[in-house]
C-alpha positions as CSV (number, residue, x, y, z in Angstrom):
1,M,-99.3,26.5,30.4
2,A,-99.7,26.0,26.7
3,T,-96.6,26.2,24.5
4,K,-96.3,28.1,21.2
5,A,-96.8,26.2,18.1
6,G,-93.6,24.7,16.7
7,T,-91.7,24.9,20.0
8,K,-90.8,22.0,22.2
9,P,-92.0,22.0,25.8
10,K,-89.2,22.3,28.4
11,A,-88.2,19.0,30.0
12,D,-88.7,18.7,33.7
13,P,-85.4,18.8,35.6
14,I,-84.0,15.5,36.7
15,T,-84.6,14.9,40.4
16,A,-82.2,13.3,42.8
17,E,-84.6,10.4,43.3
18,Q,-84.5,9.7,39.5
19,V,-80.7,9.7,39.6
20,V,-80.6,7.3,42.5
21,Q,-83.2,5.0,40.8
22,Y,-81.2,5.1,37.5
23,L,-78.0,4.1,39.3
24,A,-79.8,1.3,41.1
25,D,-81.2,0.0,37.8
26,N,-77.7,0.3,36.2
27,P,-75.1,-0.9,38.7
28,D,-72.4,-1.0,36.1
29,F,-72.7,2.6,35.2
30,F,-69.6,3.8,36.9
31,V,-67.7,0.8,35.5
32,A,-68.2,2.2,32.0
33,N,-67.8,5.8,33.2
34,A,-65.0,5.6,35.7
35,D,-63.7,9.1,34.8
36,L,-66.7,10.6,36.5
37,F,-65.2,9.8,39.8
38,E,-62.6,12.5,39.3
39,A,-65.4,15.2,39.1
40,M,-67.4,13.8,42.1
41,A,-67.0,15.3,45.6
42,A,-66.1,12.7,48.3
43,P,-68.9,12.3,50.9
44,E,-68.3,13.8,54.3
45,R,-69.3,12.1,57.4
46,K,-70.9,14.0,60.3
47,L,-68.8,13.0,63.3
48,G,-69.9,15.7,65.7
49,G,-68.3,18.9,66.8
50,G,-64.6,19.0,67.2
51,V,-64.0,15.7,65.4
52,T,-62.0,15.7,62.2
53,D,-62.8,13.3,59.4
54,F,-59.4,11.9,58.5
55,Q,-60.9,9.6,55.9
56,Q,-62.1,12.6,54.0
57,A,-58.7,14.3,54.2
58,M,-57.0,11.1,53.0
59,I,-59.3,10.8,50.0
60,L,-58.6,14.4,49.0
61,R,-54.9,13.9,49.4
62,L,-55.0,10.7,47.3
63,R,-57.0,12.5,44.6
64,D,-54.5,15.4,44.5
65,K,-51.6,12.8,44.3
66,I,-53.3,11.1,41.4
67,E,-53.7,14.4,39.6
68,R,-50.1,15.3,40.1
69,T,-49.0,11.8,39.0
70,E,-51.1,12.2,35.8
71,D,-49.4,15.5,35.1
72,V,-46.0,14.0,35.5
73,A,-47.0,11.1,33.2
74,R,-48.1,13.5,30.5
75,V,-44.9,15.5,30.7
76,L,-42.9,12.2,30.4
77,I,-44.9,11.1,27.5
78,D,-44.5,14.5,25.7
79,T,-40.8,14.4,26.4
80,S,-40.4,10.9,25.1
81,R,-42.2,11.8,21.9
82,D,-39.9,14.8,21.5
83,N,-36.9,12.7,22.1
84,M,-38.0,10.1,19.5
85,S,-38.6,12.9,17.0
86,T,-35.2,14.4,17.6
87,Q,-33.6,11.0,17.4
88,A,-35.2,10.3,14.0
89,R,-34.1,13.7,12.7
90,I,-30.5,13.1,13.8
91,H,-30.5,9.7,12.2
92,D,-31.7,11.3,8.9
93,G,-29.0,13.9,9.2
94,V,-26.3,11.2,9.7
95,L,-27.5,9.2,6.7
96,A,-27.3,12.4,4.6
97,L,-23.7,12.9,5.7
98,L,-22.8,9.4,4.9
99,D,-24.4,9.7,1.5
100,A,-22.4,12.8,0.4
101,S,-20.3,11.9,-2.7
102,S,-17.7,14.6,-2.3
103,F,-16.1,16.8,0.4
104,E,-17.9,19.8,-1.1
105,L,-21.3,18.0,-1.0
106,L,-20.6,17.0,2.6
107,I,-20.1,20.6,3.7
108,Q,-23.2,21.6,1.7
109,T,-25.2,19.0,3.5
110,V,-24.0,20.4,6.8
111,T,-24.6,24.0,6.1
112,V,-27.8,23.7,4.0
113,D,-29.6,20.4,4.5
114,L,-29.1,19.8,8.2
115,A,-31.0,23.0,9.1
116,V,-34.0,21.7,7.3
117,M,-33.7,18.1,8.6
118,L,-33.2,19.2,12.2
119,D,-35.9,21.9,12.0
120,L,-33.4,24.6,12.9
121,D,-32.9,28.2,11.6
122,V,-29.2,27.9,10.9
123,V,-26.4,25.4,11.0
124,N,-22.8,26.6,10.3
125,L,-19.5,24.9,10.2
126,C,-16.8,27.2,11.5
127,V,-13.0,26.9,11.4
128,E,-10.3,29.0,12.9
129,T,-7.5,30.7,10.9
130,T,-4.3,29.1,12.0
131,D,-0.9,28.1,10.5
132,K,-2.4,24.7,9.7
133,T,-3.8,23.8,6.4
134,V,-7.1,25.5,5.7
135,L,-10.0,23.2,4.6
136,P,-10.2,23.4,0.8
137,V,-13.9,24.4,0.4
138,G,-16.2,27.3,0.6
139,N,-19.4,27.6,2.7
140,L,-17.3,27.7,5.9
141,V,-17.3,30.4,8.5
142,V,-13.8,31.5,9.3
143,L,-13.0,32.4,13.0
144,P,-10.0,34.1,14.5
145,G,-7.5,32.0,16.4
146,G,-8.7,31.0,19.9
147,A,-12.3,31.9,19.2
148,I,-13.6,28.4,19.7
149,D,-12.1,28.2,23.2
150,S,-13.7,31.5,24.1
151,F,-17.1,30.4,22.8
152,I,-17.2,26.8,24.2
153,G,-14.6,26.9,27.0
154,K,-11.2,25.5,27.0
155,N,-11.1,21.7,27.1
156,Q,-14.9,21.6,26.7
157,T,-16.5,19.8,23.8
158,I,-20.0,21.4,23.8
159,A,-21.8,24.5,24.9
160,L,-25.6,24.8,25.2
161,D,-27.1,28.3,25.6
162,Q,-30.6,29.9,25.7
163,D,-31.6,33.5,26.0
164,V,-28.5,34.0,24.0
165,S,-27.2,37.0,22.0
166,A,-25.8,35.1,19.1
167,D,-22.4,36.1,17.9
168,P,-22.3,37.4,14.3
169,L,-18.9,35.7,14.0
170,I,-20.6,32.4,14.2
171,F,-24.1,32.9,12.7
172,G,-23.5,36.0,10.5
173,S,-26.7,37.7,9.3
174,A,-28.8,35.0,11.0
175,S,-27.5,36.0,14.5
176,P,-30.4,38.3,15.4
177,L,-32.8,35.4,14.9
178,V,-31.0,32.9,17.1
179,Q,-32.4,32.7,20.6
180,S,-30.7,29.4,21.6
181,Q,-27.6,27.7,20.3
182,A,-25.5,24.5,20.5
183,L,-21.8,24.7,19.7
184,V,-20.0,21.3,19.3
185,R,-16.2,21.2,19.0
186,L,-14.9,19.1,16.1
187,E,-11.5,17.3,16.3
188,I,-10.9,16.4,12.6
189,S,-7.2,15.7,12.4
190,D,-3.8,17.2,13.3
191,M,-3.6,18.7,9.8
192,A,-7.0,20.4,10.0
193,P,-7.6,23.7,11.9
194,P,-9.9,23.8,15.0
195,A,-13.5,23.6,14.0
196,V,-17.0,23.9,15.6
197,L,-20.4,22.8,14.4
198,A,-22.9,25.5,15.3
199,F,-26.7,25.0,15.6
200,G,-29.0,28.0,16.0
201,S,-32.7,28.2,16.7
202,R,-35.3,31.0,17.2
203,D,-36.9,28.7,19.8
204,N,-35.6,29.8,23.1
205,D,-36.1,26.3,24.6
206,R,-34.6,24.3,21.7
207,F,-31.1,24.3,23.4
208,H,-30.5,24.8,27.1
209,P,-27.9,23.9,29.8
210,G,-28.6,20.5,31.3
211,Q,-30.0,19.1,28.0
212,A,-28.9,15.7,27.0
213,T,-26.1,15.9,24.4
214,E,-25.6,12.3,23.2
215,L,-27.3,12.8,19.9
216,L,-25.4,16.0,19.1
217,H,-22.1,14.3,20.0
218,F,-23.1,11.4,17.7
219,L,-23.8,13.7,14.8
220,A,-20.5,15.6,15.3
221,R,-18.5,12.4,15.6
222,V,-19.9,11.1,12.3
223,L,-19.1,14.4,10.6
224,E,-15.6,14.3,12.0
225,T,-15.1,10.9,10.5
226,Q,-16.5,11.8,7.1
227,M,-14.4,14.9,6.9
228,R,-11.3,13.0,7.9
229,I,-11.9,10.4,5.2
230,W,-12.5,13.0,2.5
231,L,-9.5,15.1,3.5
232,D,-7.2,12.1,3.2
233,Q,-8.4,11.8,-0.4
234,I,-7.8,15.4,-1.4
């Protein structure tokens, strides 16, 4: 049948014989295209009625195992990348705390800069009202006595929560935004009131029970040390 002017004739479909001949002429084809094996169906052997091809079953199980292993590997790679990113952010935050040239700037770094550095929605430094000396600086959230134990748990140093209804006592006007939180107890000195470093995020999975806490503890311990140093000079 003649084709219309300006149109290309349809190519004839490739036959099985042509594929076989091409592979015979190019024996290294699957070496360069090994990923095609994942899309290929394993050949079945005709063994007669009532006979099960265990080789076929083993090949299918092996393929499924490889796919699940690859899925686990991708999760591990993604997790490792997230951990490296978090570690780099924490290190930047620690350097900023160490660089503060006054107690006021240290607190400002905590309550303003850390939220940006750690990609969080809010970071607050909270202290309880007690008979002990109140920290001489603004930008602090004041809590009633005993509040930290109720939020974190007595004798506990950290609490991680998701699907949380954030308490306005800690996060103020930002509390409706917070979906997950990390509360880290600070032990500054015998002369300082009980304190807690509060991290809040709109990401429900940012903080959750069972999450590794070493980096948060590290950041909190650095802050404790810096606050202790500056308070000794005030």
